[in-house]
C-alpha positions in Angstrom: 0.0 0.0 0.0 2.8 2.4 0.9 4.5 1.7 -2.4 1.4 2.4 -4.3 0.9 5.8 -2.5 4.5 6.8 -3.4 4.0 5.8 -7.0 0.8 7.9 -7.1 2.6 10.8 -5.6 5.4 10.5 -8.2 2.8 10.6 -11.0 1.1 13.6 -9.5 4.5 15.4 -9.4 5.1 14.6 -13.1 1.6 15.8 -14.1 2.3 19.5 -13.7 6.1 20.3 -13.8 5.6 24.0 -13.1 3.6 23.5 -9.9 6.0 20.8 -8.9 8.9 23.2 -9.3 7.2 25.8 -7.2 6.4 23.3 -4.5 9.9 21.8 -4.4 11.5 25.3 -4.5 9.4 26.4 -1.5 10.1 23.3 0.5 13.8 23.1 -0.3 14.4 26.8 0.4 12.7 26.6 3.8 14.4 23.4 4.8 17.8 24.7 3.7 17.5 27.7 6.0 16.4 25.5 8.9 19.3 23.0 8.3 21.9 25.7 8.2 20.4 27.3 11.3 20.4 23.9 13.1 24.0 23.2 12.1 25.0 26.6 13.4 23.3 26.1 16.8 24.9 22.6 17.0 28.2 24.3 16.2 27.7 26.7 19.1 26.5 24.5 21.9 27.3 20.9 20.8 30.3 18.8 21.9 32.9 19.4 19.2 36.6 19.7 18.8 38.4 20.2 21.1 35.6 20.2 23.7 34.4 16.6 23.2 33.8 16.2 26.9 31.5 19.2 27.1 28.6 17.1 28.3 30.6 16.1 31.4 31.8 19.6 32.1 30.6 22.4 34.3 31.9 25.9 33.5 32.5 28.9 35.7 33.2 32.2 34.1 32.4 35.0 36.6 31.6 35.9 40.2 29.2 38.6 41.2 29.6 40.6 44.4 26.8 42.7 45.9 26.6 45.3 48.6 24.4 45.0 51.8 21.3 46.4 50.1 21.8 44.5 46.8 21.5 47.7 45.0 25.1 47.9 43.8 27.1 45.0 42.4 30.2 44.2 40.4 30.8 41.2 38.2 34.0 39.9 36.6 36.0 36.9 35.6 37.7 35.2 38.6 41.2 35.7 40.0 43.5 32.7 40.1 43.6 33.2 43.9 39.8 32.7 44.1 40.0 29.6 41.9 42.9 28.2 44.0 40.9 28.6 47.2 37.4 27.5 46.1 37.7 25.3 43.0 41.1 23.5 42.9 40.5 21.8 46.3 37.2 20.2 45.2 37.2 16.4 45.7 34.1 15.4 43.7 35.2 16.4 40.2 37.7 14.4 38.2 39.7 17.4 37.2 39.5 21.2 37.4 41.3 23.3 34.7 42.2 27.0 34.8 42.2 29.0 31.6 42.1 32.8 30.9 39.8 34.5 28.5 41.6 35.2 25.3 43.2 38.6 24.8 44.5 40.3 21.7 48.3 40.2 21.3 50.8 41.2 18.7 53.2 38.7 17.3 56.2 39.9 15.3 58.2 38.1 12.6 60.8 40.5 11.1 58.9 43.7 10.3 55.6 41.9 10.0 53.0 42.3 12.8 50.4 39.5 13.3 47.4 40.2 15.5 46.6 37.0 17.5 44.5 35.8 20.4 46.4 34.4 23.3 45.4 32.4 26.4 47.0 31.4 29.6 46.2 28.1 31.2 47.4 25.4 33.6 48.5 21.9 32.5 45.1 20.4 33.4 43.6 22.4 30.6 45.1 20.0 28.1 43.6 17.0 30.0 39.9 18.3 30.1 40.1 19.1 26.4 41.0 17.0 23.4 43.3 19.0 21.2 44.7 17.4 18.1 48.5 17.9 18.2 50.0 18.2 14.8 53.5 18.7 16.3 55.0 18.3 19.7 53.1 18.2 23.0 51.5 20.5 25.6 53.3 22.2 28.4 53.2 20.2 31.7 53.3 20.9 35.4 57.0 21.2 35.4 56.8 24.0 32.8 54.1 25.6 34.9 56.1 25.4 38.2 59.3 26.8 36.5 57.4 29.5 34.6 59.1 28.3 31.4 58.7 30.7 28.4 57.1 28.0 26.2 54.1 28.1 23.9 51.6 25.9 22.1 50.4 27.5 18.9 47.6 26.9 16.4 48.1 25.5 12.9 46.9 28.8 11.4 49.4 30.9 13.4 52.2 28.5 12.5 51.4 29.1 8.8 51.2 32.9 9.3 54.4 33.1 11.4 56.7 30.5 9.8 55.1 29.7 6.5 53.3 26.7 5.0 54.4 23.2 6.0 57.2 24.4 8.2 58.0 22.5 11.4 57.6 24.9 14.4 58.6 22.9 17.4 61.9 24.2 18.9 61.6 27.5 17.1 61.0 30.9 18.9 58.1 33.3 18.5 57.9 36.9 19.7 54.5 37.9 21.2 54.0 41.3 22.8 57.8 41.8 22.9 58.4 38.6 24.8 60.0 35.5 23.3 58.6 31.9 23.7 59.9 28.5 22.6 57.3 26.6 20.6 56.7 23.1 22.1 53.5 22.1 20.3 51.2 22.9 17.4 47.5 22.1 17.5 44.7 22.1 15.0 43.0 25.5 15.0 39.9 25.9 17.1 36.7 27.8 15.8 36.5 31.3 17.3 33.0 30.5 18.7 34.5 28.1 21.3 35.4 30.7 23.8 37.1 28.5 26.4 39.5 26.8 24.0 39.9 29.1 21.0 43.3 30.9 20.6 46.3 31.1 18.4 48.9 31.1 21.3 48.6 29.2 24.5 50.9 30.0 27.4 51.5 28.8 31.0 49.5 30.9 33.4 52.6 31.4 35.7 54.3 33.7 33.2 54.4 37.3 34.4 52.2 38.7 31.6 49.2 36.7 32.9 49.0 38.8 36.1 47.8 35.6 37.9 48.8 37.0 41.3 46.5 40.0 40.9 43.2 40.2 42.8 41.5 38.2 45.6 38.2 37.7 43.8 38.3 39.4 40.4 40.8 38.6 37.7 41.0 37.2 34.2 40.5 33.5 34.6 37.7 30.9 34.1 37.4 27.3 35.2 36.4 24.1 33.5 35.2 21.4 35.9 35.3 17.9 34.5 32.9 15.5 36.2 33.2 11.7 36.1 29.6 11.7 34.9 26.7 14.0 34.7 25.1 12.5 37.9 27.9 14.2 39.8 26.9 17.7 38.8 24.6 18.3 41.9 27.4 17.1 44.3 30.0 19.3 42.6 27.7 22.3 42.9 27.0 21.6 46.5 30.7 21.1 47.4 31.5 24.4 45.6 28.6 26.2 47.4 29.8 24.9 50.7 33.2 26.4 50.0 31.6 29.7 49.1 29.6 29.8 52.3 32.9 29.7 54.3 33.8 33.2 53.0 33.7 35.8 55.7 31.6 38.8 54.9 31.8 41.7 54.5 35.1 42.3 52.7 36.4 45.0 50.4 37.0 44.2 46.7 38.5 47.2 45.0 38.1 50.8 46.2 34.4 51.1 45.5 32.7 47.9 46.6 32.2 46.4 50.1 30.8 43.0 49.4 28.1 41.3 51.6 26.9 38.7 49.1 28.4 36.6 46.4 26.7 34.9 43.5 28.7 32.2 41.7 27.5 28.8 40.3 29.2 26.4 37.9 26.8 25.5 35.0 26.6 23.1 32.0 27.8 24.8 28.8 24.4 25.6 27.4 23.1 27.0 30.7 26.3 29.1 31.0 25.8 30.2 27.4 22.3 31.3 28.1 23.2 33.2 31.3 26.1 35.0 29.8 24.7 35.8 26.4 21.0 35.1 26.1 18.0 34.8 28.4 18.5 33.3 31.8 20.3 30.1 32.8 17.9 27.4 31.8 18.6 25.3 28.7 14.9 24.6 28.3 14.3 28.3 27.6 16.9 28.2 24.8 15.4 25.1 23.2 11.9 26.5 23.5 12.8 29.8 21.8 14.7 27.9 19.0 11.7 25.5 18.6 9.2 28.4 18.3 11.4 30.3 15.8 11.7 27.1 13.7 7.9 26.5 13.9 7.0 30.0 13.0 9.6 29.9 10.1 8.0 26.7 8.8 4.4 28.0 9.3 4.4 30.7 6.6 5.7 28.4 3.7 3.5 25.6 5.1 0.4 27.8 4.7 1.4 28.7 1.2 2.0 25.0 0.4 -1.4 24.2 1.9 -3.1 26.5 -0.5 -1.2 25.1 -3.4 -2.0 21.5 -2.3 -5.7 22.3 -2.0 -5.8 23.6 -5.5 -3.9 20.5 -6.8 -6.0 18.1 -4.8 -9.2 19.5 -6.3 -8.0 18.1 -9.6 -8.2 14.6 -8.0 -11.8 15.0 -6.7 -13.2 12.5 -9.1 -10.6 10.0 -8.1 -11.5 10.5 -4.4 -15.2 10.2 -5.3 -14.7 6.9 -7.0 -12.6 5.5 -4.2 -15.2 6.6 -1.6 -18.0 5.1 -3.7 -16.2 1.7 -3.5 -16.0 2.0 0.3 -12.6 3.6 1.0 -12.7 5.0 4.6 -11.8 8.6 5.5 -8.8 7.4 7.4 -7.3 5.6 4.4 -7.8 8.6 2.1 -6.3 10.9 4.8 -3.3 8.7 5.2 -2.7 8.5 1.5 -2.6 12.3 1.1 -0.4 12.8 4.1 2.1 10.1 2.9 2.1 11.6 -0.5 2.9 15.0 1.0 5.6 13.6 3.2 7.1 11.9 0.1 7.2 15.3 -1.8 8.7 17.0 1.3 11.3 14.3 1.5 12.4 15.1 -2.1 12.6 18.7 -1.1 14.6 17.7 2.0 17.1 15.8 -0.2 17.5 18.9 -2.3 17.9 21.0 0.8 20.5 18.6 2.2 22.6 19.1 -0.9 22.2 22.9 -0.8 22.9 23.0 3.0 26.1 21.0 2.6 27.3 23.4 -0.1 26.4 26.5 1.9 28.1 25.2 5.0 31.2 24.3 3.0 31.3 27.8 1.5 30.9 29.4 5.0 33.8 27.3 6.3 36.0 28.3 3.4 35.0 31.9 3.5 36.6 32.6 6.9 33.3 34.4 8.0 33.6 32.4 11.2 37.3 31.9 11.8 38.3 28.2 11.7 34.6 27.1 11.6 33.7 23.5 11.2 30.0 23.7 10.4 28.8 20.3 9.1 25.7 18.1 8.7 26.5 15.5 11.4 24.2 12.8 12.8 22.6 15.2 15.3 21.8 17.8 12.6 20.6 15.1 10.2 18.3 13.7 12.8 16.8 17.1 13.6 16.5 17.8 9.8 14.6 14.6 9.3 12.2 15.5 12.1 11.8 19.0 10.6 10.9 17.4 7.2 8.3 15.2 8.8 6.7 18.1 10.7 6.8 20.3 7.6 5.2 17.5 5.5 2.5 16.9 8.1 1.8 20.6 8.6 1.4 21.2 4.9 -0.5 18.0 4.1 -3.1 17.4 6.8 -5.5 20.3 6.0 -5.9 19.6 2.2 -5.9 15.9 2.9 -8.7 16.2 5.5 -10.7 18.5 3.2 -10.5 16.0 0.3 -11.1 13.0 2.5 -14.3 14.6 3.9 -15.6 15.7 0.5 -19.1 14.2 -0.2 -19.2 11.5 -2.9 -21.7 13.3 -5.0 -19.8 16.5 -5.0 -16.5 14.7 -5.7 -17.9 12.9 -8.7 -19.2 16.1 -10.1 -15.8 17.8 -9.9 
C-alpha cells in the first residue's frame, strides 16, 4: 500500500512540472535555511573539537559581588587566587582546569605584525580538552612550576608566522615583545569556542598573565570535568559549601564592600544562556529555538497548503470513485499525508545538498574563523524531524478537506 501511494505521488508530481517546481522550491528553500540554522546552533552548543567532553563539564566564568542592600554590584572573571581557594581543592570532580579569557596580542616576525588571540592556562587544561596535536606536545606541570617561556600555537598561526608546511617545534616566536619557545602545534579551534579558542597558549605562571593579581576578580575561568553528569549536583553543593565559608563583609577594590556573592558552575548551554542570552535554563533556549523554527515553517507551510488544496481538487473525481467503493476517510487521509511527506522528502534531499554546499562555503570563507560547520548525525536527525513536521503541517489540511468531500460533490468535480 505504501509503495502504491508513493507511485501515485510521483505521477502527480510529473503531471504539472511548473507546480512541482514551485512546490519543491518552497520546500527546499525553507528546509535549507532550517538545516543551516540547526548546524550553526549545534556548532555553538554541541560537543565538538576540542571540547568533546562538554557534556561532562561544568563551566564557571564569573563571580558577582553585591553590597548589603543588593543595589550595587560588580561582576567579573575570577582571579587565580579565588580559583585556587574554592575550586582546585574540590574532591568530587575528576579534574579542574584553569584558563584565561583570550586577549589580543601582537606577534612579530621581522617587520611583520600579526594580531593573534592568546590564552594562559594550567596543564590540566590539556587534559579536560581533546586537542589534536600536529606537532610536539602540551606544556606540563614542570613548565608551569618553572614558569618556562614555552608556547603551544595553532596551525593557522604556524602558517602565518613560519610559512606553509614548516615545522615549528623548537623555534622561537615573539609575542608582545616577549620570546617563547614553541613546544606544540594544535589544529586550529573555531573562534566560537570561547574556552579553548586561541592562536597562542601560554603557561599561566608567566608574568604577563598577572595571575597573582586580585582576591576575587581577575582574568580566569574554570572548566570542571565530572566523572559523569550525575555528579553535577554534588559538585555544585561542594563548591557552594566552600563559598559559604567566605567571611563577609570584605572590600573588593576601592568602591565595593561585598556582603553577598553569586557564583554557580553550570553546564555549557546554561552558562551560554546566562552570559549571552536569556537566563540560565537550557529549556528556555530550546523553547525559543523551537518556536522560531515552527514560525519559520508556518508561513511556507500555509502557502503550500493553499497550493496543495488547488492541486488536490483536480483529483476530486478519483476520491469520489474510491469513496464510492468504500474507502474509509482514514485511508484517504493517510494517502494524502504520505504523498505530501514523500514530496517533502524530495525537497529535503535537495535542501540537504544545498545546505552542505552552503556550510562548505561558510567554512572556506573565513566568515567564522576556523569554523567546522557540518551536517553531522545530530543535525541530520533534527533535519529529518523537521521534514516530517513540515510534511504533516502542509499536508493534513488539504488531505482532511479532500477525504471529507461528499461522494456526489467529488464525482461532479
